[in-house]
LUMTIPA-423782 format. One record per residue: residue in one letter; y, x, z of N, C-alpha, C in turn. Coordinates in steps of 0.2 Angstrom, whole numbers, padded with zeros to 4 digits, always signed. Layout:
<atoms>
aYXZYXZYXZ
...
</atoms>
This chain:
<atoms>
m-0021-0005+0024-0020-0004+0017-0020+0003+0017
e-0023+0002+0009-0026+0010+0006-0019+0014+0006
k-0018+0021+0005-0012+0025+0005-0010+0026-0003
d-0015+0023-0009-0011+0021-0013-0008+0017-0015
q-0012+0010-0011-0008+0005-0012+0000+0004-0008
e-0001+0007-0001+0006+0009+0002+0010+0013-0001
f+0008+0018-0006+0014+0022-0010+0016+0018-0015
l+0013+0014-0018+0013+0011-0025+0020+0007-0023
e+0018+0000-0016+0023-0002-0015+0029+0000-0010
y+0029+0005-0008+0036+0008-0006+0040+0010-0013
v+0034+0012-0018+0041+0015-0023+0044+0009-0027
i+0038+0004-0029+0041-0003-0032+0046-0005-0029
k+0046-0005-0023+0050-0009-0017+0057-0008-0019
s+0058-0001-0018+0063+0004-0016+0066+0002-0023
l+0063+0001-0031+0067+0001-0034+0069-0008-0037
v+0066-0011-0033+0066-0018-0037+0073-0022-0032
d+0076-0026-0035+0081-0031-0032+0080-0036-0026
n+0073-0039-0028+0068-0043-0022+0061-0040-0022
p+0062-0035-0016+0056-0033-0013+0052-0037-0008
d+0054-0044-0007+0051-0048-0004+0046-0051-0009
k+0047-0050-0017+0041-0054-0021+0037-0048-0024
v+0039-0044-0023+0034-0038-0024+0024-0038-0023
k+0022-0040-0025+0013-0039-0022+0008-0036-0027
v+0005-0030-0022-0001-0027-0027-0007-0029-0025
d-0013-0030-0030-0016-0031-0028-0024-0024-0030
r-0028-0023-0025-0030-0016-0026-0039-0018-0028
k-0040-0017-0031-0049-0019-0035-0053-0013-0035
v-0059-0009-0032-0062-0005-0033-0068-0007-0036
d-0071-0003-0041-0077-0006-0045-0078+0002-0050
e-0084+0001-0052-0086+0007-0056-0082+0014-0058
m-0078+0009-0062-0071+0014-0066-0066+0018-0062
g-0067+0013-0055-0062+0017-0053-0058+0014-0049
v-0050+0015-0047-0045+0008-0043-0040+0005-0048
l-0039-0003-0047-0035-0005-0052-0032-0007-0049
m-0024-0007-0046-0020-0009-0046-0016-0013-0049
t-0014-0020-0047-0012-0025-0050-0002-0027-0048
l+0001-0028-0053+0006-0027-0049+0008-0035-0052
d+0013-0037-0047+0016-0043-0048+0025-0044-0044
i+0029-0044-0050+0036-0043-0046+0039-0050-0050
d+0045-0049-0049+0049-0055-0049+0051-0053-0055
p+0051-0060-0063+0054-0058-0069+0060-0055-0069
a+0066-0055-0065+0073-0052-0064+0072-0044-0063
d+0066-0044-0061+0065-0033-0059+0062-0033-0065
m+0059-0035-0070+0054-0032-0073+0057-0026-0077
g+0062-0026-0080+0066-0022-0082+0067-0016-0079
k+0067-0014-0072+0069-0008-0069+0062-0007-0066
v+0055-0008-0068+0049-0006-0066+0048-0002-0074
i+0050-0008-0078+0046-0004-0085+0051+0001-0087
g+0058+0000-0084+0060+0006-0089+0062+0008-0094
r+0066+0012-0097+0068+0014-0104+0063+0015-0109
s+0060+0012-0113+0055+0014-0116+0049+0015-0112
g+0048+0012-0107+0044+0012-0103+0042+0018-0099
n+0048+0021-0097+0046+0029-0096+0047+0028-0086
t+0047+0022-0084+0049+0022-0078+0041+0021-0074
a+0040+0015-0081+0031+0012-0077+0025+0019-0081
k+0028+0024-0084+0023+0029-0085+0023+0035-0080
a+0029+0037-0076+0031+0040-0073+0027+0036-0065
i+0029+0030-0065+0025+0028-0058+0015+0027-0060
r+0013+0028-0064+0008+0028-0066+0003+0035-0066
t+0008+0041-0069+0007+0047-0066+0006+0049-0059
l+0011+0046-0057+0011+0049-0049+0004+0044-0046
l+0003+0037-0049-0003+0035-0043-0010+0039-0044
r-0009+0042-0052-0014+0046-0054-0016+0052-0048
v-0009+0055-0048-0010+0061-0043-0012+0060-0038
v-0009+0053-0035-0011+0054-0028-0018+0050-0028
g-0023+0046-0033-0029+0046-0035-0034+0053-0033
m-0031+0057-0038-0035+0062-0037-0036+0067-0031
k-0030+0065-0027-0030+0068-0020-0036+0064-0017
n-0037+0059-0018-0042+0056-0014-0049+0055-0019
n-0051+0059-0024-0056+0059-0027-0055+0051-0033
a-0051+0050-0033-0053+0042-0037-0049+0041-0044
r-0052+0037-0047-0048+0035-0053-0042+0029-0052
v-0038+0029-0053-0030+0024-0051-0028+0022-0057
n-0028+0016-0059-0026+0014-0065-0021+0008-0063
l-0013+0006-0066-0009+0002-0064-0009-0004-0071
k-0011-0009-0068-0007-0014-0072-0001-0018-0070
i+0004-0019-0075+0008-0023-0073+0008-0029-0075
n+0007-0036-0070+0007-0044-0076+0015-0045-0077
e+0013-0047-0083+0021-0050-0085+0021-0059-0081
p+0026-0056-0079+0029-0062-0074+0027-0071-0076
k+0026-0075-0073+0027-0082-0076+0034-0084-0079
g+0035-0085-0084+0041-0088-0086+0046-0082-0089
g+0043-0076-0090+0044-0070-0094+0045-0070-0102
s+0052-0070-0105+0051-0070-0111+0047-0066-0113
g+0043-0061-0112+0039-0058-0116+0041-0054-0122
g+0049-0055-0122+0054-0050-0126+0058-0044-0124
h+0054-0041-0120+0060-0036-0117+0058-0029-0122
k+0063-0027-0125+0065-0022-0131+0059-0017-0129
g+0054-0015-0133+0049-0010-0133+0043-0015-0131
y+0044-0021-0129+0037-0023-0127+0033-0028-0130
s+0029-0027-0132+0026-0034-0137+0020-0034-0134
d+0018-0039-0138+0009-0043-0135+0004-0042-0141
e+0007-0035-0145+0001-0032-0148-0003-0028-0142
p-0009-0024-0144-0012-0020-0142-0008-0014-0141
a-0011-0011-0135-0007-0003-0136-0011-0001-0141
k-0005+0005-0146-0010+0010-0151-0014+0016-0148
k-0013+0017-0142-0016+0023-0137-0019+0022-0134
d-0024+0025-0132-0031+0023-0125-0025+0028-0119
v-0027+0028-0114-0027+0031-0107-0028+0038-0109
d-0032+0041-0110-0033+0048-0112-0027+0051-0116
e-0025+0047-0123-0021+0050-0127-0015+0051-0124
a-0013+0043-0122-0006+0045-0118-0007+0050-0111
m-0011+0052-0109-0009+0057-0103-0011+0064-0107
s-0013+0065-0112-0013+0072-0116-0005+0073-0120
d-0002+0066-0120+0005+0067-0122+0009+0069-0117
l+0006+0067-0109+0009+0071-0104+0012+0078-0101
k+0006+0082-0105+0006+0087-0107+0003+0090-0100
l+0000+0085-0095-0002+0088-0088-0007+0094-0088
</atoms>
């Protein structure tokens, strides 16, 4: 298992109530590394956080880990099967900002 995948699993399992249901898939292509996260539906709020702040922080930390290894790392959090999709601040509409705009908002 790669360091970035170990790091993500450690952080997510520390946050959730059902760590045994955490699954991280790692794929590498010409765009970089894509980490896909599957969790128990009951833990979705803990991983997303208020206004998505926890998810943003996790993504930022993953990018830092990736930069250390000269790789661009992105995180996709899958909506759990049976999830309501009605999380506060969470919609099916496409994101209004791309990754570069969101990173500039973080002022890194």
